C-alpha positions as CSV (number, residue, x, y, z in Angstrom):
1,M,0.0,0.0,0.0
2,V,2.8,2.4,0.8
3,R,6.6,2.7,0.6
4,K,8.8,4.8,2.8
5,G,8.6,8.4,1.9
6,S,5.1,8.2,0.3
7,P,3.3,11.4,1.0
8,E,-0.1,9.8,1.6
9,I,-2.0,6.6,1.9
10,S,-5.4,5.9,0.4
11,I,-7.6,3.0,1.7
12,A,-10.5,1.9,-0.5
13,P,-14.0,2.5,1.0
14,A,-14.8,-1.3,1.0
15,R,-11.6,-2.1,2.9
16,R,-12.3,0.7,5.4
17,E,-15.8,-0.6,6.0
18,A,-14.6,-4.2,6.5
19,L,-11.9,-3.1,8.9
20,R,-14.4,-1.1,11.0
21,R,-16.9,-3.9,11.1
22,R,-14.4,-6.5,12.2
23,L,-12.6,-4.3,14.7
24,L,-15.8,-3.2,16.4
25,A,-17.2,-6.8,16.6
26,W,-13.9,-7.9,18.1
27,Y,-13.9,-5.0,20.6
28,S,-17.4,-5.8,21.8
29,Q,-16.3,-9.3,22.8
30,A,-12.6,-8.8,23.8
31,R,-12.3,-5.5,25.5
32,R,-11.0,-5.2,29.0
33,E,-13.4,-3.9,31.6
34,L,-11.8,-0.6,32.7
35,P,-13.5,2.0,34.9
36,W,-13.1,4.9,32.5
37,R,-14.9,2.8,29.8
38,A,-18.0,2.6,32.0
39,T,-18.7,6.3,31.9
40,R,-19.4,9.2,29.4
41,D,-18.5,11.8,32.0
42,P,-15.9,14.0,30.3
43,Y,-14.1,14.8,33.5
44,R,-13.5,11.1,34.4
45,I,-12.5,10.3,30.8
46,W,-10.1,13.3,30.8
47,V,-8.5,12.3,34.1
48,A,-8.0,8.8,32.8
49,E,-6.4,10.0,29.5
50,I,-4.0,12.3,31.3
51,M,-3.0,9.5,33.7
52,L,-2.5,7.0,30.8
53,Q,0.0,9.2,29.0
54,Q,3.2,7.2,29.0
55,T,1.9,5.1,31.8
56,R,0.7,1.5,31.9
57,V,-2.9,0.7,32.6
58,A,-2.0,-1.5,35.6
59,A,-0.1,1.4,37.2
60,V,-2.9,3.9,36.6
61,L,-5.8,1.8,38.0
62,P,-5.2,2.3,41.8
63,Y,-4.3,6.0,41.3
64,Y,-7.4,6.7,39.2
65,E,-9.8,5.3,41.8
66,R,-8.2,7.2,44.7
67,F,-7.8,10.4,42.7
68,L,-11.5,10.5,41.8
69,E,-12.6,9.6,45.4
70,R,-10.7,12.7,46.5
71,F,-11.5,14.9,43.5
72,P,-14.8,13.7,42.1
73,D,-15.3,16.7,39.8
74,P,-13.5,19.8,38.3
75,A,-14.7,22.0,41.2
76,S,-13.2,19.9,43.9
77,L,-10.0,19.6,42.0
78,A,-9.8,23.3,41.3
79,A,-10.4,24.1,45.0
80,A,-7.7,21.9,46.3
81,P,-4.2,23.2,47.1
82,L,-1.6,22.1,44.5
83,E,0.4,20.3,47.1
84,E,-2.6,18.1,47.9
85,V,-3.0,17.3,44.2
86,L,0.7,16.4,43.8
87,A,0.5,14.2,46.9
88,A,-2.4,12.3,45.3
89,W,-0.3,12.0,42.1
90,A,3.0,11.1,43.9
91,G,4.6,7.9,42.4
92,L,2.7,8.1,39.1
93,G,5.5,10.2,37.5
94,Y,5.5,13.0,34.8
95,Y,4.3,15.5,37.4
96,S,3.7,18.3,35.0
97,R,0.5,16.3,34.1
98,A,-0.8,16.9,37.7
99,R,0.0,20.6,37.6
100,N,-1.7,21.0,34.2
101,L,-4.7,19.0,35.4
102,H,-5.0,21.3,38.4
103,Q,-4.6,24.5,36.3
104,A,-7.1,23.2,33.7
105,A,-9.7,22.3,36.4
106,R,-9.5,25.9,37.7
107,R,-10.2,27.1,34.2
108,I,-13.1,24.7,33.8
109,A,-14.6,25.6,37.2
110,S,-14.3,29.3,36.3
111,A,-16.1,28.7,33.0
112,G,-18.9,26.8,34.8
113,A,-19.0,23.8,32.4
114,F,-16.7,21.2,30.9
115,P,-15.7,22.2,27.3
116,S,-17.6,20.1,24.8
117,D,-15.8,20.8,21.5
118,Y,-12.4,19.8,20.2
119,A,-10.9,23.4,20.0
120,S,-11.9,24.2,23.6
121,L,-10.6,20.9,24.9
122,R,-7.3,21.4,23.0
123,A,-7.0,24.9,24.6
124,L,-6.8,23.4,28.1
125,P,-3.4,23.2,29.8
126,G,-1.7,19.9,29.2
127,V,-4.2,18.7,26.5
128,G,-2.6,17.9,23.2
129,A,-4.1,16.6,20.0
130,Y,-4.4,13.0,21.2
131,T,-6.1,13.8,24.5
132,A,-8.5,16.3,22.9
133,A,-9.5,13.7,20.3
134,A,-10.0,11.0,22.9
135,V,-12.2,13.1,25.1
136,A,-14.1,14.7,22.2
137,S,-14.8,11.2,20.6
138,I,-15.5,9.2,23.7
139,A,-17.5,11.7,25.8
140,F,-19.2,13.7,23.1
141,G,-19.2,11.4,20.0
142,L,-17.2,13.9,17.8
143,P,-15.4,12.5,14.8
144,Y,-11.7,12.9,15.8
145,A,-9.3,10.0,15.4
146,V,-6.8,9.3,18.2
147,V,-3.2,8.4,17.5
148,D,-1.0,7.2,20.4
149,G,1.9,4.8,20.4
150,N,-0.3,1.7,20.2
151,V,-2.4,3.1,17.3
152,L,0.8,4.2,15.4
153,R,2.0,0.6,15.6
154,V,-1.3,-0.8,14.3
155,L,-1.6,1.7,11.5
156,A,2.0,1.2,10.4
157,R,1.5,-2.6,10.1
158,L,-1.9,-2.3,8.5
159,S,-0.5,0.0,5.8
160,A,3.0,-1.6,5.7
161,D,4.4,1.9,6.2
162,S,8.2,1.6,6.7
163,G,8.8,5.2,7.7
164,D,10.3,6.1,11.1
165,I,7.3,6.5,13.4
166,G,9.3,9.0,15.4
167,A,9.4,11.3,12.4
168,A,6.8,14.0,12.1
169,T,6.1,13.2,8.4
170,T,5.3,9.6,9.2
171,R,3.1,10.6,12.1
172,R,1.2,13.0,10.0
173,R,0.7,10.3,7.3
174,L,-0.6,7.8,9.8
175,Q,-2.8,10.4,11.5
176,A,-4.5,10.9,8.1
177,V,-4.9,7.1,7.8
178,A,-6.6,7.1,11.3
179,Q,-8.9,9.8,10.2
180,Q,-9.8,7.9,7.0
181,L,-10.6,4.7,9.0
182,L,-12.5,6.3,11.8
183,D,-16.1,5.1,12.1
184,R,-18.0,8.4,12.3
185,R,-21.1,6.7,13.6
186,R,-19.2,5.3,16.6
187,P,-16.0,7.4,16.9
188,G,-15.4,6.9,20.6
189,E,-15.8,3.1,20.5
190,F,-13.7,2.8,17.3
191,N,-10.9,4.8,18.8
192,Q,-10.9,2.7,22.0
193,A,-11.0,-0.5,19.9
194,L,-8.0,0.6,17.9
195,M,-6.1,1.4,21.1
196,E,-7.1,-1.9,22.7
197,L,-5.9,-3.8,19.7
198,G,-2.5,-2.2,19.9
199,A,-2.3,-2.7,23.7
200,T,-3.4,-6.4,23.8
201,V,-2.9,-8.0,20.3
202,C,-0.7,-6.0,17.9
203,L,2.2,-6.0,20.4
204,P,5.6,-4.5,19.7
205,R,7.8,-7.6,19.5
206,R,5.5,-10.5,19.2
207,P,2.2,-9.5,17.6
208,A,-0.5,-12.1,18.2
209,C,-1.6,-12.1,14.5
210,A,-3.6,-15.3,14.8
211,A,-5.8,-13.6,17.3
212,C,-6.1,-10.4,15.4
213,P,-9.5,-9.5,13.8
214,L,-7.7,-7.5,11.1
215,E,-5.1,-10.2,10.1
216,R,-6.5,-10.6,6.6
217,L,-6.6,-6.8,6.1
218,C,-3.0,-6.3,7.3
219,E,-0.5,-5.5,4.6
220,A,2.5,-6.1,6.8
221,R,1.1,-9.6,7.7
222,R,0.5,-10.3,4.0
223,R,4.1,-9.5,3.2
224,G,5.6,-11.2,6.3
225,H,6.9,-8.0,7.7
226,E,4.7,-7.8,10.9
227,T,7.7,-8.2,13.2
228,E,9.8,-5.7,11.3
229,L,7.3,-2.8,11.5
230,P,7.0,-0.2,12.8
231,R,10.5,1.3,12.3
232,K,11.8,3.6,14.8
233,R,15.3,5.1,15.4
234,R,16.8,3.6,18.5
235,P,17.5,6.0,21.3
236,G,21.0,6.5,22.6
237,A,22.3,4.8,25.8
238,P,20.9,6.3,29.0
239,T,23.1,8.6,31.1
240,R,24.2,6.9,34.3
241,I,24.3,9.1,37.4
242,T,25.4,8.0,40.9
243,K,24.2,9.8,44.0
244,T,24.1,9.4,47.8
245,L,20.9,10.3,49.7
246,L,21.0,11.0,53.4
247,L,18.3,9.9,55.8
248,I,18.6,12.3,58.8
249,E,16.0,11.8,61.6
250,R,15.6,13.5,65.0
251,G,12.8,12.8,67.4
252,G,10.5,11.3,64.8
253,R,11.2,14.1,62.3
254,I,12.9,13.7,58.9
255,L,15.1,16.4,57.3
256,L,13.7,17.2,53.8
257,R,13.8,20.0,51.3
258,K,11.1,21.2,48.9
259,R,11.8,21.7,45.2
260,H,10.7,25.1,43.9
261,A,11.6,24.7,40.2
262,G,12.1,22.1,37.5
263,R,10.3,18.9,36.9
264,L,9.8,18.1,40.6
265,A,8.7,21.5,41.7
266,G,6.5,21.2,44.7
267,F,7.9,17.8,45.8
268,W,9.8,17.0,48.9
269,E,13.2,15.2,48.7
270,L,15.9,13.8,50.9
271,P,19.1,15.8,51.0
272,E,22.0,14.6,48.8
273,A,25.4,14.1,50.4
274,G,26.9,17.1,48.6
275,E,24.3,19.4,50.0
276,L,25.3,18.7,53.6
277,P,29.1,18.9,53.7
278,G,30.5,17.6,57.0
279,A,27.6,15.3,57.7
280,R,28.7,12.2,59.6
281,L,27.7,9.0,57.8
282,V,26.3,6.6,60.4
283,R,25.0,3.5,58.6
284,Q,24.3,2.4,55.0
285,C,20.7,1.3,54.3
286,G,21.4,0.0,50.8
287,E,21.2,1.0,47.2
288,F,18.5,1.1,44.5
289,R,18.2,2.1,40.8
290,H,15.7,4.7,39.5
291,A,15.2,5.5,35.8
292,I,13.8,8.7,34.4
293,T,13.5,9.0,30.6
294,S,17.1,8.9,29.4
295,H,18.7,8.9,32.9
296,D,19.6,5.9,34.9
297,Y,20.2,6.8,38.6
298,R,22.1,4.6,41.0
299,L,21.3,5.8,44.5
300,R,23.0,4.9,47.8
301,V,21.0,5.6,50.9
302,V,22.9,6.4,54.2
303,E,21.6,7.3,57.7
304,A,23.6,10.4,58.8
305,D,24.0,13.2,61.3
306,P,24.5,16.7,59.9
307,A,27.2,19.0,61.1
308,Q,24.7,21.8,60.4
309,V,21.5,22.3,58.6
310,P,21.6,24.9,55.9
311,D,18.7,27.1,54.8
312,G,16.1,25.5,52.6
313,F,15.7,22.3,54.7
314,R,12.9,21.5,57.1
315,W,12.2,19.0,59.8
316,I,9.0,17.2,58.9
317,P,7.2,14.8,61.3
318,R,7.0,11.2,60.0
319,A,3.2,11.4,60.6
320,R,2.9,14.1,57.9
321,L,4.7,12.1,55.2
322,P,1.7,10.3,53.8
323,T,0.0,13.7,53.1
324,L,3.0,15.3,51.4
325,P,4.0,15.0,47.7
326,L,7.2,13.0,48.3
327,A,9.6,12.4,45.4
328,T,9.7,8.8,44.3
329,T,13.4,8.6,45.2
330,A,12.5,9.7,48.7
331,R,9.8,7.1,49.1
332,K,12.0,4.4,47.8
333,A,14.9,5.5,50.1
334,L,12.6,5.6,53.2
335,A,11.2,2.1,52.4
336,L,14.7,0.8,51.9
337,C,15.9,2.1,55.3
338,A,12.7,0.8,57.0
339,H,13.4,-2.6,55.5
340,A,17.1,-2.5,56.6
341,A,16.0,-1.5,60.2
342,Q,13.5,-4.4,60.3
343,A,16.2,-6.8,59.2
344,R,18.6,-5.5,61.9
345,T,15.9,-6.0,64.5
346,S,15.1,-9.5,63.4
347,E,18.8,-10.4,63.4
348,K,19.2,-9.0,66.9
349,V,16.2,-11.0,68.2
350,S,17.5,-14.1,66.6
351,R,20.9,-13.7,68.3
352,Q,19.2,-13.2,71.7
353,S,16.9,-16.1,71.4
354,P,18.0,-19.3,73.2
355,C,18.9,-22.3,71.1
């Protein structure tokens, strides 16, 4: 159907109709039961789509339920302090999503109604073309095709497009294909079906072609290229960074600092060794790895006593920690030290027990 560099792809009407029919029939039987699929509430669909950006469904599910219990509508989200929103989001990553969600909720609450057209949705902070199309089609039945990573993979295989899916030209070409294929009578259901196919059947390395409702319509499958597509330029090796985090505790209070800028603005972190020169290292808790996009962190955690506490740090009671937006590295470090302390206690008890 297409070769690398082709400016456009045209799919015959009969082929489009067969694809829609087969895909929707499959989706009605095979779709996963997910909470955001049981509602047409645009707020709940919007929250789900924001959470699902670059995040697995399994990771999102517990956050989604808790978040909506605390913030059941735009008004409650808009009225909450940002720190409380970040605390509810802590551990889910990509924290600009939570900040944008909060800012957008304030705009929605001020307007008095959730936006119901594509352009107004697209104008919300943190809402790109994909999210606007998803909410517009699923909540309001508007004919906008969604294209995420899963959909790109399905479309590249269906059309045997060998272009780099990381390239803007390839993405525009496949976006046009998605819009051609979209079932305008059932746009929300069709979009979800295409995403579901990519998430559960048309997998990156081992596509389950025998279980695919579109196998006979797939050009890559016909040519035997299904495992070769889509093509994407490989990223470079991650940057490795080694750091030492300090756990400093006095009277049930932990020494933390709050970030005021950057990706983790608003989050609380443990101090790094370089920030407290002269600190006496007491005992090592252990080490863990933490990956963020193209960075691979190797973090050592040490219990310590500071020589002095510089400005910018605060003593926070342990009881307050569950209500604070703690950085993931801080949560992992605290859990590691708690485990190490428990192991020391068990070992001490074991030595004291009579044979």
